[in-house]
C-alpha positions in Angstrom: 43.1 4.5 96.8 44.4 4.9 93.6 46.2 2.4 92.0 48.6 2.4 89.4 49.4 -0.6 87.0 53.5 -1.7 87.6 54.2 -2.2 83.9 52.8 1.8 83.0 54.6 3.2 86.4 58.1 1.0 85.0 57.4 2.8 81.4 56.9 6.5 83.0 59.9 6.1 85.4 62.2 4.7 82.6 61.1 8.0 80.5 61.5 10.4 83.6 65.1 8.6 84.3 66.3 9.1 80.5 65.2 12.9 81.0 68.4 13.2 83.1 66.5 13.9 85.9 67.0 13.5 89.8 63.8 11.3 91.2 62.5 13.0 94.0 59.8 12.3 96.7 57.8 14.3 98.9 56.2 13.6 102.3 51.9 13.3 101.8 51.7 15.6 104.4 52.7 19.1 103.8 52.2 22.6 105.5 49.2 24.2 104.2 50.2 28.2 104.3 52.2 27.8 101.0 49.1 26.5 99.2 46.7 28.6 100.7 48.4 31.6 99.9 50.5 30.8 96.4 48.2 28.1 94.6 45.2 29.9 93.1 41.8 30.3 94.1 40.6 27.2 92.3 43.3 24.6 94.2 42.8 26.5 97.6 39.5 25.4 97.0 39.9 21.4 96.6 42.6 21.0 99.6 42.4 18.6 101.8 42.8 20.3 105.2 44.4 18.9 108.8 46.2 20.0 111.9 49.3 19.1 113.6 49.2 18.5 117.4 50.8 21.9 118.1 47.8 23.6 115.9 50.1 23.7 112.7 47.7 23.8 109.4 48.4 20.9 107.4 46.8 19.6 104.0 47.5 16.4 101.9 49.6 16.9 98.8 47.6 18.3 96.6 50.5 19.0 94.0 54.5 18.6 93.4 55.4 22.1 92.4 55.6 23.6 95.4 56.8 20.9 97.6 59.6 20.4 95.2 60.5 23.9 95.4 60.3 24.4 99.2 62.7 21.3 99.3 65.1 22.8 96.8 64.9 26.1 98.7 65.5 24.1 102.2 68.3 22.3 100.4 70.5 25.4 99.6 71.8 23.4 96.6 73.0 26.7 94.1 73.5 24.7 91.1 70.6 23.8 88.6 68.5 20.7 89.0 66.4 19.0 87.3 63.7 16.9 89.4 61.4 14.0 88.4 58.4 12.8 90.3 55.8 10.3 90.3 53.4 9.9 93.2 49.8 10.4 94.5 48.4 13.9 95.1 45.3 14.7 96.8 42.4 16.9 95.5 38.3 17.0 95.6 37.4 16.6 92.2 34.1 16.7 90.5 34.8 13.4 88.8 37.5 10.5 89.3 37.8 10.4 92.8 40.6 12.4 94.9 43.1 10.5 95.0 45.2 10.1 91.5 48.6 10.1 90.3 50.8 13.0 88.4 54.1 12.7 87.0 56.7 15.8 86.4 59.6 17.4 86.0 61.1 20.8 87.7 63.7 22.4 86.0 64.9 25.0 88.6 67.8 27.3 88.4 68.9 27.1 85.1 69.3 30.6 84.0 69.0 30.4 80.2 64.8 31.1 80.2 64.4 30.5 76.8 66.4 27.0 76.7 64.7 25.6 79.9 61.0 26.7 78.6 61.6 25.1 75.2 63.2 22.2 76.8 60.0 21.7 79.4 57.6 22.0 76.7 59.3 19.4 74.7 59.8 16.7 76.9 56.0 17.4 78.2 55.1 16.6 74.5 57.9 13.9 74.3 56.3 12.4 77.6 52.7 12.1 76.3 53.6 11.0 72.3 55.9 8.1 74.1 53.2 6.9 76.6 50.3 7.1 74.0 51.5 7.1 70.3 48.2 6.6 68.8 46.9 10.0 70.3 46.7 13.2 68.8 47.8 15.8 70.6 46.8 19.8 70.8 49.7 22.1 72.7 48.2 25.5 74.0 50.6 27.7 74.6 49.9 31.5 76.6 52.2 34.0 78.3 51.4 35.7 81.6 54.6 38.1 81.0 52.8 39.3 77.8 49.6 40.1 79.3 50.9 41.5 82.4 53.0 44.0 80.0 49.6 44.9 77.7 48.2 45.6 81.4 51.2 47.6 82.2 51.5 49.3 78.8 47.6 50.6 79.5 48.5 52.6 82.5 47.0 50.9 84.9 47.2 51.4 88.9 49.3 48.6 90.5 46.2 47.4 91.9 44.4 46.7 89.3 47.6 45.2 87.4 47.3 42.5 90.2 44.0 42.0 90.4 43.8 41.0 86.5 46.9 39.3 86.3 45.6 37.0 89.0 42.5 36.7 86.8 44.4 35.8 83.5 43.1 32.6 82.1 39.7 32.6 83.9 37.9 34.0 81.2 34.4 34.8 83.2 37.1 36.4 85.6 38.6 38.7 83.4 35.1 39.7 81.2 34.2 40.8 84.3 36.9 43.1 85.6 37.7 44.2 81.8 33.5 45.1 82.1 34.0 47.2 85.4 37.2 49.4 84.2 35.0 50.6 80.9 32.2 51.7 82.7 31.7 55.0 84.2 33.2 55.8 87.7 31.2 54.6 90.7 29.8 57.4 92.9 32.1 58.5 95.6 32.1 56.3 98.4 29.8 57.6 101.8 32.5 58.8 104.2 32.5 61.3 107.1 33.4 64.9 105.3 36.9 65.2 106.6 37.8 62.0 105.7 36.2 62.2 101.8 37.9 65.9 101.6 41.1 64.3 102.5 41.0 61.8 99.5 39.5 64.3 97.3 42.6 66.7 97.7 45.0 63.9 97.8 46.1 64.9 101.1 47.9 62.1 103.0 48.6 63.7 106.4 45.3 65.3 106.9 43.6 61.8 105.7 45.5 60.1 108.7 44.3 62.8 111.1 40.8 62.4 109.9 40.4 58.7 110.4 42.2 59.3 113.6 39.9 61.6 114.6 37.0 59.6 113.3 37.9 56.2 115.1 38.6 58.5 118.7 35.0 60.1 118.2 33.4 56.5 117.8 35.5 55.0 120.7 37.5 52.5 118.3 41.2 52.3 118.9 44.2 50.0 117.0 44.1 47.4 119.5 40.6 46.7 118.5 41.1 46.5 114.5 43.2 48.0 112.3 45.2 51.2 112.9 44.4 54.5 111.3 47.4 54.2 109.1 46.5 50.8 107.9 42.8 52.5 107.7 43.7 55.4 105.6 46.4 53.5 103.4 43.7 51.4 102.3 40.9 54.0 101.5 43.8 55.6 99.1 44.5 52.3 97.6 40.6 51.5 97.0 40.3 55.3 95.8 42.8 54.8 93.3 40.9 51.6 92.1 37.6 53.4 91.8 38.7 56.2 89.8 40.8 53.9 87.0 39.1 53.5 84.0 39.8 52.2 80.8 38.5 54.5 77.8 36.0 52.5 75.1 39.5 52.4 72.5 41.8 50.9 75.5 39.3 48.6 76.3 38.9 47.2 72.8 42.5 47.3 72.6 42.6 44.8 75.7 40.0 42.6 74.1 41.4 42.4 70.8 44.6 41.1 72.6 42.7 38.6 74.4 41.2 37.6 70.9 44.7 36.7 69.3 44.8 33.2 68.6 47.4 31.9 66.3 49.7 29.2 65.3 52.7 29.3 67.4 55.1 30.5 64.2 53.0 33.2 63.6 52.4 34.3 67.2 55.5 36.7 67.0 54.6 38.6 63.8 50.8 39.1 65.6 52.2 40.3 68.9 54.2 42.6 66.9 51.4 43.9 64.8 49.3 44.5 68.1 52.1 46.1 69.9 52.1 48.8 67.8 48.5 49.6 68.4 48.7 50.4 72.0 47.0 53.5 72.9 49.9 55.0 74.4 52.2 54.1 71.8 54.6 52.5 74.4 56.2 49.3 72.2 59.2 49.3 74.6 58.0 47.2 77.2 56.1 45.0 75.0 59.2 44.6 72.7 61.3 42.9 75.5 58.6 40.6 76.4 58.2 39.4 72.7 61.9 39.5 72.0 61.9 36.9 74.5 58.9 34.8 73.5 60.2 34.3 69.9 63.8 33.3 71.5 62.0 30.5 73.2 60.1 29.5 69.7 63.3 29.9 68.3 64.8 27.1 70.5 61.7 25.0 70.5 62.3 24.9 66.7 65.9 24.0 67.2 64.8 20.9 69.1 63.1 19.4 66.2 59.6 19.9 67.4 56.8 20.3 65.0 55.1 23.5 65.8 52.2 22.4 63.9 51.3 20.9 67.1 51.3 24.4 68.7 48.8 27.2 69.1 49.5 30.4 70.7 46.3 32.0 72.5 46.7 35.2 74.3 44.2 34.3 76.8 45.4 31.4 77.9 46.8 31.1 81.5 46.6 28.5 83.9 44.6 28.8 87.3 47.8 28.8 90.0 48.7 32.1 91.3 52.6 31.7 91.2 53.2 31.6 87.0 55.3 34.7 86.0 56.0 33.7 81.9 55.2 30.5 79.9 51.9 28.7 80.7 51.1 25.7 78.7 48.5 22.5 78.8 48.6 19.2 76.0 45.4 17.9 75.6 43.9 15.4 73.3 42.9 16.5 69.9 38.9 17.1 69.4 37.7 16.6 66.0 34.5 19.2 65.8 34.2 20.3 62.2 34.4 23.6 63.1 37.5 25.8 60.9 38.3 29.2 62.9 39.5 32.0 60.3 43.7 31.7 59.7 44.1 28.6 61.9 45.4 25.6 60.1 42.8 22.4 60.2 45.5 20.6 62.6 44.4 22.9 65.2 41.2 24.6 64.0 39.2 21.5 65.3 40.3 22.1 69.1 38.6 25.3 69.9 38.9 27.2 73.3 36.9 25.6 75.9 36.3 22.2 74.0 35.3 20.4 77.0 38.4 18.1 77.1 40.4 18.0 80.2 44.0 18.6 79.6 46.3 15.7 80.5 49.8 18.3 80.8 49.9 21.6 82.4 52.9 23.6 83.1 54.6 26.8 82.8 57.9 29.2 84.2 57.8 30.2 88.1 60.4 32.5 88.3 58.7 34.3 91.8 58.2 31.1 93.3 61.4 30.0 94.8 61.9 33.5 96.6 58.6 33.7 98.3 59.1 30.1 99.3 62.0 31.6 101.1 65.3 31.5 98.7 67.5 34.5 99.7 68.0 35.8 95.9 65.7 34.9 92.8 66.0 31.5 91.4 64.3 30.4 88.5 61.9 27.7 87.5 60.0 26.2 85.0 58.0 22.6 84.6 55.1 20.6 84.0 52.7 17.6 85.3 50.9 15.1 84.1 47.2 13.7 85.2 48.1 9.9 84.6 44.5 8.7 84.8 43.9 10.9 81.4 47.3 10.0 80.0 46.2 6.4 80.8 42.7 6.9 79.4 44.2 8.9 76.1 46.6 5.7 75.9 44.1 3.1 75.9 41.1 5.0 74.2 43.1 5.9 71.3 45.1 2.2 70.8 41.4 1.1 71.1 40.6 2.9 68.2 43.9 2.4 66.0 42.9 -1.1 66.1 39.4 -1.2 65.7 39.8 1.0 62.5 42.8 -1.7 61.3 40.3 -4.9 61.9 
């Protein structure tokens, strides 16, 4: 069982209480379906599953965000709340055991997104610098909404937009999807001629009749699987995906976007310059999300946060399906000696994929509470801290500082 040193726990709780939060705890056993449906592939594969006496699917609590949001929805609270937590979570991990502590703050219901985002980022950085003052930190910021706006502006169908959005932040998956979009169209599927002809003509009614006829001929009924309507709908969706392609110029634009990596203070300029290069000239969609991004950065500066700790990485996302806007991570700064063009030395030595596990991860999740049953949209943003990693940074950097002084 994971343990937490009492003095360290008291320091963490004192910090959370000082942020004017309501401390909350969640049951260790949680309904599994919300995590399986909304938490992302990387987390779903590491959940400890079990069943109740009635056969309901349960799991050991793998994180706090979904349970806290479920509790907020169930409580019927109509005013903004700031929840804080400190407790064990349970995941299969390659190293460090399967039980470990997380702390965090979930900021739910504040309709001033820019202010709430800035507060969440500032609180997260304040926490790690308070607990581990001798450590040096880098903050990586991305934005799910900006990526989705770029994909939308390229005119891709909804199915492709959804696939790309779910893969955002996972370099291998994104590259595979972009490569598929840049390849020539695949050969038509080997389908019965009436079905293929109806698909080619875009005849939805004829397609339904053709599918129903094939099912009858083969002896299939709706009771034995999907209905003719469901099959026809799926065939139409798949055909749209098969036919959708990007030109070489559009592929280059998408890859150039994902290559943007600049200090946060320069991100608005870089994004506005990129928006003017979109293939279809769509600057309006990008303009809205860039303005929201810029407002968040301005609010962060107003809080007195040193922006030189922050880097904007257009390809950065977090492997959880519920994020809708801001995403961020905080990790120990790594000295590599590598300098990237246009990146100040304070962050140039922390390149992508530096191999350092993040200590903090967070972001905005405006769709999550609706998916969990809220009758109307409720905005939310928050962050979680891996306490074992924070403790390691605290001890390691403090020891290094003392050794250097001796």
